[in-house]
C-alpha positions as CSV (number, residue, x, y, z in Angstrom):
1,M,169.1,50.8,30.4
2,E,171.8,52.3,28.3
3,N,172.6,48.9,26.7
4,L,169.1,48.8,25.3
5,F,168.5,52.5,24.5
6,H,171.6,54.0,22.8
7,G,170.5,57.5,23.5
8,I,168.1,58.2,20.5
9,A,165.0,56.2,21.5
10,Q,165.7,57.0,25.1
11,N,165.1,60.6,24.5
12,L,162.1,60.1,22.2
13,P,159.4,59.8,24.9
14,H,160.0,63.3,26.4
15,Y,159.9,65.0,23.0
16,V,156.6,63.1,22.3
17,M,155.3,64.4,25.7
18,M,156.3,67.9,24.8
19,C,154.6,67.5,21.4
20,L,151.4,66.2,23.0
21,V,151.2,69.0,25.6
22,Y,152.7,72.1,24.0
23,T,152.2,71.5,20.3
24,T,148.7,70.7,21.0
25,W,148.4,73.9,23.2
26,M,149.8,75.9,20.2
27,S,147.4,74.3,17.7
28,C,144.4,75.6,19.8
29,R,145.5,79.1,19.8
30,G,144.2,81.8,17.4
31,V,145.4,82.7,13.9
32,G,148.8,83.9,13.7
33,N,150.0,82.1,16.9
34,G,149.0,78.6,15.7
35,L,151.2,75.7,14.6
36,I,150.9,76.2,10.9
37,S,151.3,79.9,11.1
38,V,154.5,79.6,13.1
39,I,155.8,77.0,10.9
40,K,155.4,79.1,7.8
41,A,156.9,82.2,9.5
42,R,159.9,80.8,11.2
43,G,159.7,76.9,11.1
44,W,163.2,76.5,9.7
45,R,164.8,78.2,12.8
46,Y,163.0,75.8,15.1
47,L,164.0,72.9,12.9
48,L,167.6,73.9,13.2
49,L,167.3,74.4,17.0
50,A,165.6,71.1,17.4
51,L,168.2,69.4,15.5
52,I,171.0,70.7,17.8
53,D,169.0,69.9,20.8
54,V,168.2,66.3,19.8
55,E,171.9,65.6,18.9
56,A,173.1,67.2,22.2
57,C,170.8,64.7,24.1
58,T,171.9,61.9,21.9
59,L,175.6,62.4,22.3
60,V,175.4,62.8,26.1
61,T,173.2,59.8,26.7
62,S,175.3,57.6,24.3
63,S,178.4,58.5,26.2
64,H,177.0,56.5,29.1
65,Q,178.0,53.2,27.2
66,F,181.7,54.1,27.2
67,T,182.5,56.0,30.3
68,S,181.5,56.5,34.0
69,L,178.7,58.7,35.0
70,A,181.1,60.7,37.3
71,G,183.3,61.4,34.3
72,I,180.3,62.5,32.1
73,Q,179.1,64.9,34.9
74,L,182.5,66.4,35.1
75,L,183.1,66.7,31.4
76,D,179.7,68.4,31.0
77,C,181.3,71.5,32.7
78,V,182.9,72.4,29.5
79,A,179.5,73.8,28.5
80,I,180.1,76.7,31.0
81,P,183.0,78.6,29.1
82,V,181.3,77.9,25.8
83,A,178.0,79.4,27.0
84,L,180.0,82.3,28.4
85,A,181.7,83.0,25.1
86,L,178.6,82.5,23.0
87,S,176.6,84.9,25.3
88,C,179.1,87.6,24.7
89,L,179.2,87.1,20.9
90,V,175.6,86.3,20.2
91,L,173.7,88.1,22.9
92,G,175.9,90.9,23.6
93,V,176.2,90.0,27.3
94,R,179.1,91.7,29.2
95,Y,180.5,90.1,32.4
96,R,182.3,91.7,35.1
97,M,185.6,90.4,36.4
98,V,184.0,88.9,39.4
99,H,181.9,86.7,37.2
100,I,184.9,85.7,35.1
101,V,186.9,84.8,38.2
102,G,183.9,82.9,39.6
103,V,183.6,80.7,36.5
104,S,187.5,80.3,36.5
105,V,187.4,78.9,40.1
106,S,184.5,76.6,39.4
107,L,186.4,75.2,36.4
108,M,189.6,74.9,38.3
109,G,187.7,72.8,40.9
110,V,186.3,70.5,38.2
111,G,189.9,70.3,36.7
112,C,191.3,69.2,40.0
113,L,188.6,66.4,40.3
114,V,189.3,65.3,36.7
115,W,193.1,65.4,37.5
116,A,192.7,63.4,40.7
117,G,190.8,60.8,38.8
118,I,188.0,58.4,39.9
119,D,188.7,54.9,40.4
120,D,186.7,53.2,37.6
121,N,187.0,49.8,39.1
122,K,184.9,51.1,42.0
123,D,182.4,52.7,39.7
124,P,179.3,50.6,39.0
125,A,178.1,53.0,36.4
126,T,180.9,52.2,34.1
127,T,179.4,50.2,31.2
128,G,181.8,50.5,28.4
129,K,185.5,50.0,27.7
130,N,186.6,52.9,25.4
131,H,186.6,55.8,27.8
132,L,188.0,58.2,25.2
133,V,185.1,57.6,22.9
134,G,182.7,58.3,25.9
135,D,184.6,61.4,26.8
136,M,184.6,62.7,23.2
137,L,180.9,62.1,22.9
138,C,180.2,63.9,26.3
139,L,182.3,66.8,25.2
140,G,180.5,67.1,21.9
141,G,177.2,66.9,23.6
142,A,178.2,69.6,26.2
143,V,179.2,72.0,23.5
144,L,176.0,71.5,21.5
145,F,174.0,71.8,24.7
146,S,175.7,75.2,25.4
147,I,175.0,76.3,21.9
148,T,171.3,75.4,22.1
149,T,170.9,77.0,25.5
150,V,172.3,80.3,24.2
151,L,169.9,80.1,21.1
152,Q,167.1,79.2,23.4
153,E,167.7,82.3,25.4
154,L,167.7,84.3,22.3
155,T,164.4,82.7,21.2
156,V,162.4,82.8,24.4
157,K,163.3,86.6,24.8
158,T,161.7,87.3,21.4
159,V,158.7,84.8,21.3
160,D,156.6,83.3,24.0
161,I,157.7,80.1,25.8
162,I,154.7,78.0,24.7
163,E,155.6,78.6,21.1
164,Y,159.2,77.5,21.7
165,L,158.3,74.4,23.6
166,G,155.6,73.4,21.1
167,M,158.0,73.8,18.1
168,I,160.9,71.9,19.8
169,G,158.4,69.1,20.8
170,F,157.1,69.0,17.2
171,F,160.4,68.9,15.3
172,G,162.1,67.0,18.2
173,T,159.6,64.2,17.9
174,I,160.0,64.0,14.1
175,L,163.8,64.0,14.2
176,C,164.0,61.4,17.0
177,C,161.5,59.2,15.2
178,M,163.6,59.3,12.0
179,Q,166.8,58.5,13.8
180,T,165.3,55.7,15.9
181,A,163.8,54.1,12.9
182,V,167.1,54.2,11.0
183,L,169.7,53.4,13.9
184,E,167.8,51.6,16.6
185,S,164.8,49.8,15.2
186,L,166.4,46.4,15.8
187,K,167.2,47.3,19.5
188,L,163.6,48.3,20.1
189,E,162.4,44.9,18.7
190,S,164.6,43.1,21.1
191,F,163.9,45.4,24.2
192,Q,162.4,43.5,27.1
193,W,159.1,45.4,27.5
194,Y,158.0,43.1,30.3
195,N,161.1,44.1,32.5
196,A,159.3,46.1,35.2
197,P,162.3,47.7,36.8
198,V,163.7,49.0,33.5
199,I,160.4,50.4,32.4
200,T,160.0,52.2,35.8
201,F,163.4,53.7,35.4
202,L,162.6,54.8,31.9
203,V,159.3,56.3,32.8
204,F,160.7,58.2,35.7
205,Y,163.6,59.4,33.3
206,C,161.2,60.6,30.7
207,I,159.0,62.4,33.2
208,T,162.1,64.1,34.7
209,Q,163.4,65.1,31.2
210,F,160.0,66.5,30.4
211,V,159.9,68.6,33.5
212,F,163.5,69.8,33.0
213,F,162.9,70.8,29.3
214,S,159.8,72.6,30.5
215,L,161.5,74.6,33.0
216,V,164.6,75.5,31.1
217,P,163.0,78.2,29.0
218,V,161.7,79.9,32.1
219,I,165.2,79.9,33.7
220,L,166.8,81.1,30.5
221,F,164.2,84.0,30.2
222,E,164.7,85.1,33.9
223,S,168.6,84.4,34.3
224,G,170.3,83.4,31.0
225,A,172.3,80.6,29.5
226,T,175.5,81.1,31.6
227,A,173.5,81.2,34.9
228,L,171.7,78.0,33.8
229,Q,175.1,76.2,33.2
230,L,176.5,77.3,36.5
231,A,173.3,76.1,38.3
232,L,173.7,72.8,36.6
233,L,177.2,72.6,38.0
234,T,175.6,71.8,41.4
235,A,174.5,68.5,39.9
236,D,178.2,67.4,39.4
237,S,179.1,68.1,43.1
238,F,176.0,66.0,44.3
239,N,176.8,63.3,41.8
240,V,180.4,62.8,43.2
241,L,179.2,63.2,46.8
242,F,176.4,60.6,46.5
243,G,178.8,58.4,44.4
244,M,181.4,58.4,47.3
245,L,178.6,57.6,49.9
246,L,176.5,55.1,47.9
247,H,178.8,53.5,45.2
248,Q,182.2,53.9,46.8
249,Y,183.7,56.2,44.3
250,R,187.3,56.8,45.3
251,V,189.0,60.0,44.5
252,Y,192.8,59.5,45.0
253,L,193.7,62.8,46.6
254,L,191.0,62.4,49.1
255,S,191.6,58.8,49.9
256,K,195.3,59.2,50.8
């Protein structure tokens, strides 16, 4: 699927779904909380936030063409220290030593896995040749994702969640449509729309992304950006575990 959708068009459907659900919800609200009123009052802020969010998704999904899924999951963890630092600088969050030690231990574990290395010849998720490009795309996407989660936390604690989701869906749809038209129009024309398995995977991916993006503001409101990043670290562990069980990933230090 990554060869057919380079990352922009692949992310377009869930922004469209957010626009149809939450932007429509916003438009039905009273004067002062409706779509036009919010755009006039603080639309440029949501436009900037949507731009960062769209580019973060684009970089991470595009990195799948060049490097392995396991490598992407591990490199994503760079978002944790970035979110930690930004939370201190932007939100004024103060962490205790136990929190800093916990984050450090988690990152040390990730570093050990990266150092051990995963045998790419055994990794069926590897679809590209230039792993450095994939790693840099993933790191860039992780940094942007951590930036947008901190800004999201700041936003959802000052405005209601429906407004945030509606505006991100609105501007995200516009930005994704523009990028898709410029960069991926030819690939969309050549896409095999009759390929049932690929369409099924794409639909499942879009629904999952829609649910994830809908729940993130709630988690940020209740816990914060750093807690979200640490919770997502669990996905990395499960990815490596299931990769070893299902796809025969081989971590050198564990296989000797």
